[in-house]
C-alpha positions in Angstrom: -74.1 196.1 55.0 -71.0 196.2 52.8 -69.8 192.9 51.3 -66.8 191.7 53.1 -63.8 190.2 51.2 -60.8 188.2 52.4 -57.8 190.3 53.4 -54.3 189.2 52.5 -51.9 189.8 55.4 -49.1 189.8 52.9 -50.6 192.5 50.9 -51.6 194.5 54.0 -48.0 194.4 55.3 -46.7 195.3 51.8 -48.8 198.5 51.7 -46.7 200.4 54.3 -43.1 200.7 55.4 -43.3 202.5 58.8 -42.1 200.7 61.9 -44.1 200.7 65.2 -47.1 202.0 63.3 -49.9 199.5 63.2 -52.5 199.2 60.5 -56.0 197.9 61.3 -56.8 195.1 58.9 -60.3 194.2 60.3 -62.4 194.3 63.5 -63.9 191.5 65.5 -66.7 192.7 67.8 -65.1 195.6 69.7 -61.5 194.6 68.9 -59.1 195.7 66.2 -56.9 193.2 64.4 -53.7 195.1 63.6 -50.6 194.3 61.8 -47.3 196.1 62.3 -43.7 196.1 61.1 -41.3 196.4 64.0 -37.5 196.7 64.5 -35.4 197.9 67.4 -37.0 199.1 70.7 -40.5 200.3 71.5 -40.9 201.8 74.9 -41.9 200.7 78.5 -45.7 201.1 78.8 -48.7 199.7 80.6 -52.3 199.0 79.4 -54.4 199.4 82.6 -57.7 197.9 81.2 -56.8 195.4 78.6 -54.5 192.5 77.7 -52.4 192.8 74.6 -52.1 189.8 72.2 -49.1 189.3 69.9 -48.6 186.9 67.0 -45.3 186.9 65.3 -45.7 186.5 61.5 -42.1 186.8 60.6 -38.9 187.6 62.4 -38.5 187.5 66.2 -40.0 189.6 68.9 -38.7 190.0 72.5 -41.0 191.4 75.1 -39.4 192.6 78.4 -41.8 192.4 81.3 -41.7 194.0 84.7 -43.7 191.7 87.0 -43.7 190.8 90.7 -40.7 193.0 91.5 -38.6 191.4 88.8 -37.8 191.8 85.1 -37.8 189.0 82.6 -37.9 188.8 78.8 -40.0 186.4 76.7 -38.7 185.5 73.2 -41.3 184.9 70.5 -40.0 183.3 67.2 -42.1 183.2 64.0 -45.4 181.6 64.7 -45.4 182.3 68.4 -48.2 184.0 70.3 -48.1 185.7 73.7 -50.5 187.7 75.7 -49.2 190.5 78.1 -51.7 190.7 81.0 -53.4 194.1 81.7 -51.5 196.2 84.1 -48.1 194.6 83.3 -45.4 197.0 82.3 -43.7 195.8 79.1 -41.3 196.8 76.3 -41.3 195.1 73.0 -38.0 194.8 71.1 -37.3 193.3 67.6 -33.6 192.4 67.0 -34.4 191.9 63.3 -37.1 193.2 61.0 -40.3 191.5 62.3 -43.9 191.5 61.4 -46.6 191.0 64.0 -50.3 190.8 64.4 -52.0 192.4 67.4 -55.5 192.0 68.8 -56.6 194.9 71.0 -59.9 196.6 71.9 -60.7 199.4 69.4 -59.2 202.7 70.5 -56.3 201.1 72.4 -53.2 203.3 72.3 -49.9 201.7 71.0 -48.2 203.4 74.0 -50.7 202.3 76.6 -52.1 204.3 79.5 -48.8 205.0 81.2 -45.5 205.2 79.3 -42.0 206.7 79.3 -41.2 209.4 76.8 -42.2 208.4 73.3 -39.2 208.3 70.9 -39.5 209.6 67.4 -39.5 206.2 65.7 -42.6 205.1 67.7 -46.0 206.1 66.5 -48.4 206.9 69.3 -51.6 205.9 67.7 -54.8 203.8 68.1 -54.0 202.3 64.6 -54.3 203.5 61.1 -56.6 202.2 58.4 -55.2 200.3 55.5 -54.7 202.3 52.3 
């Protein structure tokens, strides 16, 4: 077994510049702990089999939700957490440069199981390893 060392989230976030392209900083059981830099719009998407956990490390994240035949937006300032329940169509948006931490089962796609057309600025991935 390899010797584990602490991971600096500040250093992890400083190691890349891409937006909407999460990096896997560690795993917990069968879950990835991912960090991402985000700004602007993501896309409407749904995860059929998993919730999606967001922690805002800096900036501000808005998440539009389509639920129970209505649409609403939750606003997450720095230090806030929010879980999008499985099966809920959602669209993250960051009005300013924002850094987030995500907790998702390993192999979960950033664009979910169902999604609209993926714009060029969104990385459709299951996460990238830190360099």
